[in-house]
N, C-alpha and C positions, 0 to 999 in steps of 0.2 A: 449598916452596908450600904456607899455612897452608889443613889442608884442613879442614870440617866434618861430622861422621861418626856420622850417626844407626845408633842401636847397637850403641855402641860396646864394648860390654861383652855386645854376643849372641853365639850361636856361630859367625855366620860375620863379623861387622863385628868383633868381636874378634882376630880371624885378621887381617882387612885391618886395623887398626889397629896391629896388630905388624911389619906390611909394609911399611907409610907410615912406619912411625918409622925400618924399620931404610935405608929406601931416602933418605934423611933430609929427610921433611915433619913441617911439626908440623900433631899432631892436636888439634882439638876439639872432643869426643866431649860428645854428647847424653847422660846418663842420669838416671835419675828418682828416684834414692835418694842421699843422704850418704854413704851404704860403697860403693857403686860408685863416686860422685866421687872417695873413698882411693882406693881401686885403680887410678880413671885416674892421680892425683895418682902413681902411688907406679911409677909406668911414664914419669910425664916428660910425662904430656900432660893438659892444660887440662877438665876438667869443664866443662860446660854445664848445670846443674841445669834441667830441663824434663821436658815429653811431648809426644807428638805431635799432643796438643790445645792447645800455647802456640804458637800461629800467630807470633803477632808477634813471641816469641821465635827461632822458628824462621827468620825474615825477617831479624833482625837478626843471626842467626850468618850467613847465609849471607851478606848484605851485605860482614860483615868481613872475609871471607875471602875465597880464592884458587881455590876449588871446592868440591865441593860430593857427600858420596859419601852415598845414603840405601841405607841396608840394612835399616831397622826395618821390621818390620810384627806390626800387631795378631794372634794366630792363636791367634783366638776362631771356630772350628766353629761354633760355638753361633746365633752373629749373622754369618755369612758380610759378609753388605750391610750393616752398622755397619762393619767391620772396613774394606771398599773405600770407602767416602764418607770416613771418617778419613783415608785411603790419598791419593785423592783428591781432601781440604782440603788433606795436607803439599805432597803437587806442586804442585798454585795455588798455597802461600802460597810454597815456594822461584822456581816460575818468576815471582810477582811480582819478589820481590826483585831475580835473574840477570838478568831482562828488560836487553839490550844492554847486556852488561857481553863477552858473549863466552866468559865461564869454562864448565868443564865440570860437567856437571849426571848421574853416573852413579846411576842407580837402578837397581832390583831388581822384576824381575817374575817369574815363574814359569809352566815349560812346560804346567802344567795349567789355562792359560787356553784350552790348544789343543782340549784334553775329549781326548776319544777318539779318537786316530789309525787304528785301527783299524790295517790291514800295512802304511800307510806309515810313514816315517820321513821325518817334515817338517824344512826346510832351514834353516836358520836366512837364506837370503837369501829365501823366499819368503811372496809376499802366503797370508794365511789367514782363511777364514768362520768366525769367531766362534759358537759356540753350547755348547749343556746347561750344565749347573748352575755349572760354576766360566769362566764368556767373562765377569759380572761384571766380575773385573781386567782384560779388554781395554779397558774405560772409561779406567782408569787408564791403564795403557801407551798412549795414544791419549794423553792430555794431556802426559806425557811426553814423544811426539815431535812437540807441536806445540808445545814450549817453541823448538826448534829454529830455528821460524820466528821470534822475537825476538831473535833471534842469542844461544842460546844454548846451548853446545854438549853439549844431551840428548843422552844414550845408556841404554839398554834393556839392560838383563843378563840371560837366560831362565834360570833356573837349575831343573834338572829338582825332580820331586817327592821324589825320593829326592839326597839328598845326602847324603854319610855318611861317617864319620871321628873322632876326637876323642872317642868315646862319644858323641857327639852326635846332635843333630837334632833333625828334630818329630816323623817318621812312625815310625823304630827304635826309640823308647826308649817308644811309646805301646806300641806289640806288644808289647815286655815289658813291660811295666805291665799290660799287659791280660793274659798271661802270669801276673803277679802277684796277679793279683783271681778267673781264672778258672781257671786250673792248666793250661790246655792255651792252645796255640799257635794264630788262628783266620785263617782268612784268605776271602777270598770270591769262592765257586766261580764257575767251574771252574777257578780256580786259573792260568790260561795268560795274565791279561794282561798283557804285554809293557811293561817300562819301560826309559829310559834314566838314568844314575843321573851321580854325580860329585861326585869326596870334595870336603872342604870347602876343606882345601888349595890346590888346582889350581882350587874359585871364585875365593877370595881372590886369586889368585894373576893370574885375569883383571881382576875392580875395577883392580888396577895397572895393570896392559896399556889397559884402556879410559880410565885414567886418561888417561894421557901419547896417547895413540893412539888413541883412539876418533871416529869421524867424526860431526858432530853430526848427528840424525836417524837413529840406526843400532838396532838389532837386534842384538846378537849370544847365539848360546848357548853353554852351558857343558857338553857331556857327555864320559864318558871311555869306558862303558862301554854299550853296550843288546845290548837282547834278553833282559834281568833277568825273571823272570817273579816275580805277587804270591804264590805257593805256594813256589817257590825262596827268596824271603825270608824265612817265615813258616817253612818248614824249618830255614833257618841257624838262626834266632833259638830253634828249639823243642830245636836241637842244643845249642847253647850251653849251655840253660837244662835240657836232661833233662827234658823233658816232649814228650808228644803232641799230634801234630795235628792242627783235625777243619777242615773245611770249611763257609759257612753258605751260606745263599744269601743274594741282594742285598738280597731283602724282611727275612731275618731280619737282615743283618747295619746296614740303617737303624734297626730298633727298638734298636739298642745301641748302635750308634756315631753314627746321625744321617747324614742325609742326604751332609753335606756329606763327614765324613769319610768314610763310603762310598763316597762318588763317586769321593775318591782314588782309594782302590784297588779298584776296579773298573771300569778303563779301560787302553788300551794307549795307552801314553806316550811317543811313540821320537819322539826327535831327533836329528839332526845337528849340527856345529858349522864346516860348511865358509868362511865368511865371517869368522867368527871366526878360521882357521888364516890364514887369509888376508891378511887388511889388519889383525889385534893378530898376527900372530907368535907365538898362543898354543897351545902344545901340554902336554898332561896327562900328569903323572908320576908319580902314582899309582905308590905299590911295591907295594900289598893293593887287591884287587877288594870289591866292596860282603858277598860271601859269607865270603872269607875272613876282613874285619874284622869283620865280624858274629860267626861261629863262631869265629875264633881270636885275633883281635888286640884294638882299642881297645873295643865295647863287650864282651867277657869279661872285662876287664881291670874295667870298670867295675863 
């Protein structure tokens, strides 16, 4: 199959691209720069120069391929509403291009839109009422699900707030950079907010499973561990960097990190993936836990 992939040189998308290539697919990867385009060419992938704002280019690429995998997202937490608006525009462009085709459209969402799950673990077969600071992305997710009504095999993959591995991700490197700026590893008090997590390689495998077997209008969670606290993650960063740990009140965190980032670091966000397991046969196989990988693995290596 010819697959149009957004985020082809990104943290998750680059691994998805490798897996697609390994399984015999041709990749047409959206990339913003000529340097990144050359990297894709070196991997025998076809670059599509453009951005998420190039709506017509996205539509043309989607029409010319057998399916779309959308991993890109603008991680600008200083203007999260604008990032969500761009996301909805991208989804609208793909939905318009793929309408009536029956082609797969595998798109990325996040468990963060569930907000604070409290003591519960939310399953991917459950209907959920969205609320809180992060719920804005739920509207984009609903756009993806509605695309299934246009004879598009649209599927939502919800990734946990903490995707780890390969020395990358969004939030672990942020905590590392915060230490470099302040000299201490900081967490939002009381430190017992619990998360589900997944290794990036396992998350990438899920995209391939969903491409081949995902059911139209379905949501699938990707999770390998749960019950990991924000303080435990921060302590692992501190052990890795050899620094002290200190807690901040939520109000103090908002002052230094902003409301969006603080919200990610100050909620319980736990999910399960029974539907993913049953319908797609996906099983996580990471050899290291998130805390091991931070303290002794890929993050220490970086």
